[in-house]
C-alpha positions in Angstrom: -32.5 -7.3 -30.6 -28.7 -8.0 -30.0 -27.3 -9.0 -27.3 -25.0 -6.1 -25.9 -21.2 -7.4 -25.9 -19.7 -7.3 -22.5 -17.1 -4.3 -22.0 -13.4 -5.1 -21.8 -12.0 -4.0 -18.4 -9.8 -1.0 -18.7 -7.0 -2.4 -17.1 -7.3 -6.5 -17.9 -5.1 -7.5 -14.3 -5.2 -9.5 -11.6 -4.9 -8.0 -8.6 -1.4 -8.4 -7.2 -0.5 -10.9 -4.3 1.9 -9.0 -1.5 2.0 -6.8 1.8 -0.5 -4.0 1.7 -1.0 -1.2 4.4 -4.0 -1.5 5.9 -3.6 1.2 8.5 -1.3 3.5 10.6 0.0 1.8 13.6 -1.2 4.4 16.0 -5.2 4.2 14.5 -5.5 0.9 16.2 -4.8 1.0 19.9 -4.4 -2.1 22.5 -8.1 -3.8 21.9 -8.9 -1.6 19.0 -10.9 -2.8 16.0 -11.2 -1.6 12.9 -13.5 -2.7 9.9 -11.5 -2.7 6.4 -12.3 -3.2 2.9 -9.4 -4.4 0.4 -9.2 -7.2 -2.0 -12.5 -7.5 -2.9 -13.1 -9.1 1.0 -14.4 -7.5 4.4 -12.0 -7.8 7.0 -12.3 -7.3 11.0 -8.5 -6.0 12.2 -8.2 -5.7 15.7 -5.7 -5.2 18.5 -5.3 -8.0 21.3 -4.1 -7.3 24.6 -0.7 -8.4 24.1 -0.1 -5.6 21.3 -0.2 -7.8 18.4 -2.6 -7.1 15.4 -4.4 -9.7 14.0 -6.9 -9.7 11.0 -9.8 -12.5 10.3 -12.5 -12.1 7.9 -15.0 -10.1 8.7 -18.3 -12.1 9.0 -19.3 -14.0 12.3 -20.2 -17.7 10.9 -22.9 -17.8 13.3 -25.4 -15.6 11.5 -23.1 -13.1 9.5 -22.7 -10.1 11.8 -19.4 -7.9 11.2 -17.1 -8.2 13.3 -15.2 -5.5 12.7 -18.6 -3.3 13.6 -19.2 -3.3 17.6 -16.8 -6.2 17.9 -15.0 -6.4 21.3 -11.5 -7.6 21.9 -11.4 -10.1 25.1 -7.8 -11.3 26.0 -6.6 -12.0 22.3 -9.7 -13.0 20.9 -12.0 -11.1 19.3 -16.0 -11.0 20.1 -18.8 -11.0 17.6 -21.2 -7.8 18.6 -24.3 -9.7 18.1 -24.2 -12.8 20.4 -20.5 -12.7 21.3 -18.8 -16.0 20.2 -15.0 -14.9 20.6 -12.8 -16.0 17.3 -9.5 -16.6 18.0 -6.1 -15.6 15.6 -6.7 -18.6 13.5 -10.3 -18.6 12.7 -11.5 -20.3 15.4 -14.3 -20.4 17.7 -12.9 -20.6 21.0 -15.6 -19.8 23.4 -19.4 -19.0 23.1 -20.6 -17.5 26.4 -23.9 -18.8 26.3 -23.7 -22.5 25.2 -22.0 -25.8 26.8 -20.4 -26.8 23.3 -18.7 -25.0 20.8 -20.5 -26.8 17.3 -17.8 -28.9 15.6 -17.7 -27.0 12.4 -16.3 -23.6 14.5 -14.1 -25.5 16.7 -11.6 -25.6 13.1 -10.7 -22.8 11.9 -13.4 -21.3 10.1 -12.8 -17.7 9.3 -10.0 -16.8 7.3 -7.1 -15.7 9.3 -4.9 -13.0 7.1 -1.2 -12.9 8.5 -0.1 -9.7 9.7 3.2 -7.4 9.7 3.7 -3.8 11.7 6.7 -2.6 10.0 8.1 1.4 9.5 4.9 2.7 11.6 2.2 1.0 9.9 0.0 -2.5 9.9 0.7 -4.8 6.6 -1.5 -7.2 5.4 -0.7 -10.2 3.2 -2.7 -10.9 0.1 -2.6 -14.3 -1.8 -5.3 -15.1 -4.2 -4.8 -18.8 -3.2 -4.0 -18.0 0.5 0.1 -19.1 0.3 1.9 -18.0 3.1 4.1 -14.8 2.7 7.0 -15.5 1.1 9.2 -12.8 1.9 8.9 -9.6 4.9 8.6 -6.0 4.6 12.0 -4.4 4.6 12.5 -2.4 8.0 13.5 1.6 7.0 15.6 3.8 8.7 13.8 6.9 8.5 10.8 5.7 9.4 11.9 4.8 13.0 14.3 7.1 14.0 13.7 9.8 16.9 15.8 12.4 14.8 13.2 12.1 11.9 9.1 13.8 12.5 6.3 12.1 12.7 4.3 11.2 9.5 3.2 13.3 8.0 -0.1 11.6 5.8 -1.8 12.1 2.6 -4.3 9.4 1.3 -6.4 8.8 -1.7 -8.7 6.5 -3.4 -7.2 6.1 -7.1 -9.2 4.4 -10.3 -6.3 2.7 -11.1 -4.1 -0.7 -10.6 -0.5 -0.8 -8.5 1.2 -1.7 -11.8 0.1 1.6 -13.9 1.7 3.4 -10.3 4.7 1.0 -10.4 5.1 1.9 -14.2 4.7 5.8 -13.5 7.5 5.8 -11.1 10.1 5.6 -14.1 8.3 6.8 -17.1 11.0 9.8 -17.4 9.4 12.3 -20.2 6.0 12.2 -18.0 8.0 14.2 -15.6 8.7 17.1 -18.4 5.2 17.0 -19.9 2.7 16.2 -16.9 4.3 17.6 -13.9 6.5 20.6 -15.7 10.0 19.6 -14.3 13.0 21.1 -15.4 14.8 18.3 -16.7 14.0 14.8 -18.0 15.4 12.2 -15.5 17.5 10.1 -17.5 20.2 7.3 -17.0 18.1 5.4 -14.4 20.7 2.9 -12.4 18.6 -0.5 -11.2 18.6 -3.4 -9.4 15.8 -6.3 -9.0 16.1 -8.4 -6.6 13.1 -11.1 -6.0 10.4 -9.1 -5.0 12.5 -6.0 -4.5 13.3 -3.4 -6.9 15.9 -0.4 -6.2 16.7 2.4 -8.6 18.2 5.9 -8.4 19.2 9.0 -10.7 20.3 12.7 -10.9 18.1 15.5 -11.8 17.8 19.2 -11.8 14.9 20.4 -9.5 13.7 24.2 -9.7 13.7 26.1 -6.5 12.9 30.1 -6.1 16.7 30.1 -6.2 17.4 28.5 -9.6 18.1 25.0 -10.2 19.4 23.0 -7.9 21.1 18.9 -8.4 19.2 16.6 -6.1 19.1 12.9 -6.1 16.6 10.4 -6.2 16.4 6.5 -4.8 13.0 4.7 -5.2 12.1 1.7 -4.9 9.4 -1.2 -4.4 9.1 -4.2 -1.7 6.6 -6.2 -3.6 3.9 -4.3 -5.4 1.9 -2.6 -2.1 4.6 -0.9 -0.7 7.0 1.9 -2.3 9.4 4.3 -1.1 11.3 6.9 -2.5 14.2 9.0 -0.7 15.2 12.6 -2.0 18.1 14.7 -1.4 19.2 18.0 -2.6 16.8 20.6 -1.5 15.4 19.1 1.5 16.2 15.4 2.7 13.2 13.5 2.4 11.7 9.9 2.9 8.5 8.9 1.3 6.6 5.8 2.6 3.7 4.8 0.0 1.1 1.9 0.3 -0.9 1.0 -3.2 -3.6 -1.3 -1.6 -6.1 -2.8 -3.8 -10.1 -2.5 -2.9 -11.3 -3.9 -6.1 -9.0 -4.7 -9.2 -9.4 -1.0 -10.8 -9.7 0.7 -7.2 -6.8 1.4 -5.1 -5.8 2.9 -1.6 -2.8 5.4 -1.7 -1.4 6.3 1.4 1.7 8.9 1.5 3.7 9.1 4.6 6.4 11.5 4.7 9.2 11.9 7.3 11.9 14.9 7.2 14.5 15.3 9.7 13.7 16.8 12.8 16.4 20.0 12.6 14.5 20.8 9.2 10.8 20.7 9.8 11.4 22.7 13.3 14.6 24.9 12.5 14.7 27.8 9.8 14.0 25.4 6.5 10.8 24.5 8.0 9.3 26.3 5.2 11.6 24.3 3.2 10.8 21.3 4.2 6.7 22.2 4.0 7.0 23.5 0.1 9.1 20.1 -0.8 6.1 18.0 0.7 3.3 20.4 -0.9 4.8 19.9 -4.5 5.1 15.5 -4.1 1.3 15.8 -3.3 0.5 18.1 -6.1 2.5 16.2 -8.3 0.5 12.8 -7.3 -2.6 14.9 -8.2 -1.7 15.9 -11.1 -1.1 11.9 -11.9 -4.6 11.0 -11.2 -6.9 11.8 -14.2 -3.9 10.4 -16.3 -4.3 6.9 -14.0 -8.2 7.1 -13.9 -8.8 7.2 -17.5 -5.9 5.9 -19.6 -6.1 2.0 -21.0 -3.7 -0.6 -20.1 -1.5 -1.6 -23.8 -0.2 -4.6 -23.6 1.7 -3.8 -26.1 3.3 -0.3 -26.2 5.1 1.5 -28.7 8.6 2.9 -26.8 11.1 5.4 -27.5 15.3 5.7 -26.7 13.6 8.3 -24.4 11.7 6.9 -22.1 12.2 5.0 -18.9 13.0 1.2 -18.4 9.1 0.5 -18.1 9.5 -2.5 -19.5 12.0 -3.7 -17.0 9.5 -2.9 -14.5 6.7 -4.7 -16.0 8.8 -7.6 -16.5 9.7 -7.4 -12.7 5.8 -6.9 -11.9 5.0 -9.8 -13.5 5.6 -12.4 -10.9 3.1 -10.9 -8.5 0.4 -11.7 -10.9 -1.1 -15.3 -11.1 -4.7 -15.9 -11.9 -4.9 -15.5 -15.3 -2.5 -12.0 -16.4 -1.4 -11.3 -19.7 
């Protein structure tokens, strides 16, 4: 009997490196602990008594217990729930309450420490397959930190795709008409690229119950894991999106919307709510495409498509281990 051939991956791309959202800041209180599974790894996220978020590989080097499941924050260290070995944010064991001496192998960093940043009301972790230190800082967006803008309205999905597919989709002009039934093709994209940052903007017609309105859409990426969109025309809306790899072909997507409080709490509250729901509807329409399409290294594009190859070239800088 002939041996079965191993099927090729549907999306033969490695996980990109960069900053990725792992939870909202208010989901990790002081001395809080969370168990995470991202980047093919188990991670223990905790907030020390000084208020700073920290992340370590999850399994204690003593006997393998998961630090994120029942672990306790003591000062700015994380204590194992099994035998209370305490680890600092460098991944070193700094105290064993029942021992007079810490084993030599545990006195040096013995757990991987994951760089963390708390920006735009989210906690971000830096992932790099070779553990290279962070190469840029996550940008700050005024809307996420303005008291005149609303609390986040949040949504999340687990989607069987790759972050690059989602980035390409954001500038895929024609699909807005055929997948989302938009009134107009978004065209004449203006784009700029600056290292890990991408910025694009355009104007297009948006349908409302009172007819078409010309709106402006700005969107961009801060590396592969943080995307944002700024809408104006119908209802000012800022969307912060995090796209975090769980495995190579599985991402955890979070959408966080904020809008001016004067719109949300005023007579335009219904319009503001409907606008958010329309964006969520469109994301849900994209999911079956992403989860069933195959990555093509060579696409046959036409003049009506958006700047898909530009964003693919930009994204390639974050793929380092065997990417085509």
